[in-house]
C-alpha positions as CSV (number, residue, x, y, z in Angstrom):
1,M,83.9,-109.1,-24.3
2,D,80.8,-108.4,-26.1
3,F,79.0,-106.7,-23.4
4,K,81.8,-104.2,-22.9
5,F,82.0,-103.6,-26.5
6,T,78.2,-103.0,-26.4
7,L,78.6,-100.6,-23.5
8,L,81.2,-98.6,-25.0
9,W,79.4,-97.9,-28.1
10,R,76.3,-96.8,-26.2
11,L,78.5,-94.5,-24.1
12,I,80.1,-93.2,-27.5
13,G,76.5,-92.9,-28.9
14,T,75.2,-91.0,-25.9
15,L,78.2,-88.6,-25.9
16,I,77.7,-87.9,-29.7
17,G,73.9,-87.3,-29.2
18,F,74.7,-85.0,-26.4
19,L,77.2,-83.0,-28.6
20,C,74.7,-82.9,-31.4
21,L,72.2,-81.5,-28.9
22,V,74.4,-78.9,-27.7
23,V,75.2,-77.8,-31.2
24,I,71.7,-77.7,-32.1
25,I,70.7,-75.7,-29.1
26,N,73.5,-73.1,-29.8
27,F,72.5,-73.0,-33.5
28,A,68.8,-72.4,-32.5
29,S,70.0,-69.7,-30.0
30,C,72.2,-67.9,-32.6
31,K,69.3,-68.1,-35.3
32,K,66.8,-66.5,-32.7
33,N,69.2,-63.7,-31.9
34,D,69.7,-63.1,-35.6
35,L,65.9,-62.6,-36.0
36,V,65.3,-60.1,-33.3
37,P,63.3,-57.4,-35.1
38,S,63.1,-53.8,-35.1
39,Y,60.0,-52.0,-35.2
40,I,58.2,-49.1,-37.1
41,H,55.2,-47.3,-36.1
42,I,52.9,-45.2,-38.4
43,D,50.1,-43.5,-36.8
44,K,48.6,-42.0,-40.0
45,I,49.5,-40.6,-43.5
46,T,49.0,-36.9,-44.0
47,L,47.9,-35.3,-47.2
48,N,49.6,-32.0,-47.9
49,S,48.0,-30.3,-50.8
50,T,48.2,-26.7,-52.3
51,Y,44.6,-25.3,-52.5
52,E,45.2,-23.2,-55.7
53,T,46.1,-26.4,-57.8
54,D,44.8,-29.2,-55.7
55,G,41.8,-28.1,-53.9
56,S,40.9,-29.5,-50.4
57,N,43.2,-31.4,-48.1
58,S,40.4,-34.0,-47.5
59,S,41.4,-37.5,-47.6
60,K,40.6,-40.9,-46.3
61,I,44.0,-42.8,-46.0
62,T,43.4,-46.2,-44.3
63,D,46.5,-48.1,-45.1
64,A,50.4,-47.9,-45.5
65,W,52.3,-49.9,-48.3
66,V,55.7,-50.2,-46.8
67,Y,58.7,-50.7,-48.7
68,I,62.4,-51.2,-47.3
69,D,65.1,-50.7,-49.7
70,G,62.9,-51.0,-52.7
71,D,61.0,-54.1,-51.4
72,L,57.4,-54.3,-50.2
73,I,57.5,-55.8,-46.8
74,G,53.8,-55.3,-46.1
75,I,50.5,-53.6,-46.2
76,Y,49.3,-52.4,-42.8
77,E,45.9,-50.8,-41.7
78,L,46.8,-47.6,-39.9
79,P,47.6,-47.0,-37.1
80,A,50.1,-49.9,-37.3
81,T,53.4,-51.0,-35.7
82,F,55.1,-53.8,-37.5
83,P,58.2,-55.7,-37.4
84,I,61.3,-55.4,-39.5
85,L,63.9,-58.1,-39.8
86,A,67.0,-55.4,-40.2
87,T,68.8,-53.3,-38.4
88,G,71.2,-50.0,-39.2
89,R,70.2,-47.3,-41.7
90,H,67.6,-48.1,-44.6
91,D,65.7,-46.5,-47.1
92,I,61.9,-46.3,-46.6
93,M,59.2,-45.8,-48.8
94,V,55.4,-45.5,-48.0
95,R,52.4,-45.4,-50.4
96,A,48.8,-44.2,-49.1
97,G,46.4,-47.0,-49.4
98,V,42.7,-46.5,-49.7
99,K,39.5,-48.4,-49.9
100,L,38.6,-48.5,-53.7
101,N,35.0,-47.7,-54.3
102,G,34.6,-47.3,-50.6
103,I,34.8,-51.3,-50.2
104,A,36.7,-52.5,-47.3
105,M,37.8,-55.7,-49.2
106,S,39.1,-53.8,-52.2
107,R,42.2,-51.9,-51.2
108,G,45.1,-50.4,-53.2
109,Y,47.4,-47.5,-53.0
110,Y,46.1,-44.4,-54.5
111,P,47.9,-43.8,-58.0
112,F,47.7,-40.0,-57.8
113,Y,49.3,-39.5,-54.5
114,E,53.2,-39.5,-54.7
115,A,54.9,-41.8,-52.4
116,Y,56.7,-40.6,-49.2
117,T,60.6,-41.3,-49.0
118,G,62.9,-41.1,-46.5
119,T,65.5,-43.2,-44.1
120,V,65.2,-45.0,-41.0
121,N,68.0,-45.9,-38.5
122,L,66.6,-49.4,-37.1
123,E,67.6,-51.0,-33.9
124,A,66.9,-54.2,-32.7
125,E,63.8,-54.3,-30.1
126,H,63.2,-50.6,-30.7
127,I,60.1,-48.7,-32.3
128,D,61.1,-46.2,-34.8
129,T,58.0,-43.8,-35.4
130,V,57.6,-42.5,-39.0
131,H,55.2,-39.6,-40.1
132,P,54.6,-40.1,-43.8
133,T,53.2,-37.1,-45.8
134,V,52.0,-37.3,-49.4
135,K,51.0,-35.0,-52.2
136,Y,49.3,-35.3,-55.5
137,Y,51.3,-35.9,-58.7
138,A,51.5,-32.6,-60.5
139,N,48.8,-31.9,-63.2
140,K,46.5,-35.1,-62.6
141,I,43.5,-33.2,-61.3
142,Q,41.8,-32.5,-64.4
143,W,38.6,-31.1,-62.8
144,K,37.6,-29.9,-59.3
145,E,34.4,-28.5,-57.7
146,D,34.2,-27.4,-54.1
147,F,31.2,-25.1,-54.7
148,E,33.4,-22.0,-53.2
149,E,33.1,-20.0,-56.4
150,G,30.2,-17.7,-57.7
151,G,28.9,-20.4,-60.1
152,F,29.6,-24.2,-60.2
153,T,30.3,-26.9,-62.8
154,L,27.3,-29.4,-62.2
155,I,23.9,-28.8,-63.9
156,K,20.7,-30.5,-64.6
157,Y,20.7,-33.0,-67.1
158,T,17.9,-34.0,-69.4
159,G,15.0,-36.0,-67.6
160,S,16.0,-34.6,-64.1
161,D,13.2,-32.8,-62.3
162,T,15.5,-31.3,-59.6
163,A,18.9,-29.6,-59.6
164,L,22.1,-29.4,-57.4
165,T,22.2,-26.0,-55.6
166,K,24.6,-24.7,-53.0
167,T,24.1,-24.4,-49.3
168,S,25.9,-22.1,-47.0
169,D,24.3,-23.4,-43.7
170,P,27.1,-24.2,-41.2
171,A,25.2,-27.2,-40.1
172,E,25.1,-28.6,-43.5
173,V,28.6,-27.5,-45.2
174,F,31.3,-29.9,-45.1
175,E,34.1,-27.4,-45.0
176,G,34.7,-24.0,-46.5
177,S,31.7,-21.8,-46.9
178,F,29.7,-23.9,-49.6
179,S,28.6,-27.4,-50.4
180,G,26.4,-28.8,-53.1
181,V,22.9,-29.9,-52.1
182,A,19.9,-31.6,-53.9
183,N,16.4,-31.7,-52.3
184,L,14.2,-34.5,-53.5
185,S,10.6,-34.8,-52.2
186,S,7.1,-36.0,-53.5
187,D,7.1,-33.1,-56.1
188,Y,10.8,-33.5,-57.2
189,K,11.5,-37.1,-57.1
190,Y,14.6,-37.4,-59.5
191,L,17.9,-36.0,-59.7
192,L,20.4,-36.3,-62.7
193,T,23.1,-33.8,-62.6
194,A,26.2,-33.9,-64.9
195,S,29.6,-32.1,-65.2
196,T,29.3,-29.0,-67.6
197,E,32.6,-29.9,-69.3
198,D,33.4,-32.9,-71.5
199,F,36.5,-34.7,-70.7
200,A,38.8,-36.2,-73.5
201,I,40.0,-39.3,-71.3
202,P,42.8,-41.3,-72.9
203,Q,41.3,-45.0,-73.4
204,N,44.5,-46.7,-72.6
205,L,43.5,-48.4,-69.3
206,S,45.6,-45.9,-67.3
207,P,44.0,-45.0,-63.9
208,V,40.9,-42.7,-63.7
209,F,39.4,-41.9,-60.4
210,L,36.8,-39.5,-58.9
211,E,37.1,-38.3,-55.5
212,L,34.3,-36.5,-53.5
213,N,33.0,-35.9,-50.2
214,Y,29.3,-36.8,-49.7
215,K,26.5,-37.2,-47.1
216,T,23.1,-38.9,-48.4
217,N,20.1,-40.5,-46.8
218,I,19.3,-42.4,-50.1
219,P,21.7,-44.2,-52.5
220,L,23.6,-41.9,-55.0
221,V,24.7,-43.4,-58.4
222,V,28.0,-42.0,-60.0
223,G,28.9,-42.7,-63.6
224,M,29.7,-41.4,-66.9
225,I,28.0,-40.1,-70.1
226,G,29.8,-40.8,-73.2
227,E,29.6,-38.9,-76.2
228,L,30.0,-41.5,-79.0
229,Q,31.4,-40.7,-82.3
230,S,28.0,-41.2,-83.9
231,G,26.9,-38.1,-81.9
232,D,24.8,-40.3,-79.6
233,H,25.2,-40.1,-75.8
234,D,25.5,-43.3,-73.7
235,R,25.2,-43.2,-70.0
236,V,27.1,-45.7,-67.8
237,R,26.6,-46.3,-64.3
238,A,30.0,-47.0,-62.4
239,L,28.9,-47.3,-58.8
240,V,26.0,-46.9,-56.5
241,I,27.2,-45.1,-53.1
242,N,25.2,-46.3,-50.1
243,A,23.5,-44.1,-47.9
244,N,25.6,-42.4,-45.3
245,T,24.1,-39.9,-42.9
246,E,27.6,-38.6,-41.7
247,W,30.1,-36.9,-44.2
248,N,32.3,-39.3,-45.9
249,K,35.2,-39.5,-48.3
250,I,35.3,-41.9,-51.3
251,Y,37.9,-42.8,-54.1
252,I,35.7,-44.0,-57.2
253,N,37.8,-46.1,-59.7
254,L,36.3,-45.1,-63.2
255,T,39.1,-46.8,-65.1
256,A,36.9,-49.6,-66.4
257,T,34.0,-47.2,-67.1
258,A,36.2,-44.9,-69.1
259,N,37.3,-47.9,-71.2
260,Y,34.0,-49.9,-71.7
261,T,33.9,-49.1,-75.6
262,V,36.4,-47.5,-77.9
263,N,33.7,-45.5,-79.7
264,V,33.6,-42.5,-77.3
265,Q,35.0,-39.2,-78.0
266,S,34.5,-37.5,-74.5
267,F,32.9,-38.0,-71.2
268,K,30.9,-36.2,-68.7
269,V,30.5,-37.2,-64.9
270,F,27.2,-37.5,-63.5
271,F,25.4,-38.1,-60.2
272,E,21.8,-39.7,-60.1
273,A,19.3,-40.4,-57.4
274,S,15.5,-41.0,-57.0
275,L,13.2,-41.4,-54.2
276,S,11.7,-44.7,-53.4
277,D,8.2,-45.4,-52.0
278,T,9.6,-45.9,-48.6
279,V,11.6,-42.7,-48.4
280,P,9.4,-39.5,-48.6
281,S,12.2,-37.1,-48.8
282,A,16.0,-37.0,-49.2
283,K,18.8,-34.5,-49.0
284,I,22.0,-35.3,-50.8
285,Y,25.4,-33.4,-50.0
286,I,28.6,-33.4,-52.0
287,D,31.7,-31.5,-51.9
288,N,35.4,-31.5,-53.0
289,V,34.7,-33.3,-56.3
290,K,37.8,-34.1,-58.1
291,L,38.3,-36.1,-61.5
292,L,41.9,-37.3,-62.0
293,Y,43.6,-39.0,-64.9
294,T,46.6,-38.6,-67.0
295,N,46.5,-36.7,-70.3
């Protein structure tokens, strides 16, 4: 009797275990089907600017900050194809990401490009390609210099033994008809050039950026000259740009530099370089300089 009772309970236990296993398998199968993703592909983000107000279209957008229905779902190095756990029609917003100060490990979305917005109709296991375009926010570019006018707004500063000039050599110009160039040699070893204009940048920690295209075979220092309330001038270095013998684009974050002290009435932007004993001569090229902040 005990043996039959034990055998019966074993059979009931086996049956219950089997039924539980079936339920678990079915549940897992349903969950798996529920999680079949849709995909979005972004090849690049294009900057569309108006030359008269914004200057050059030159950009170096490396990343896409992607939001679906207002929620950030990821930051993707471009080009990128990435999954979305949703189907149907959804709002999409894409912010243009850049390497801050040219540093690969320091990335953020550029605060002076408007975000791209649109809609996507997502379908499971299908790829939806999005072509984001961005533009500058209005009235944020406070100074631009592309060397295309008769004169230009960067001049030799006190202590410099050489100056920035213009080149029209097609082999040297980045785009357009002219770029800026400085020649350093054994007779002219030190460059310090600054903006002719003084900028009254609000010291409220709002973003301040400098953009430029450059090519140089020696390090190039970028910074700001602050005019203090006492009338003195304080030169603060913000970044050393490494030598790069191919044209490159950089977004320099000057926010901390513009807020290093509250005793500054206005700022100039400067570029500085000097020859070392190991480099007999140098050429520094710059173009499409833009200073951006909110008044």
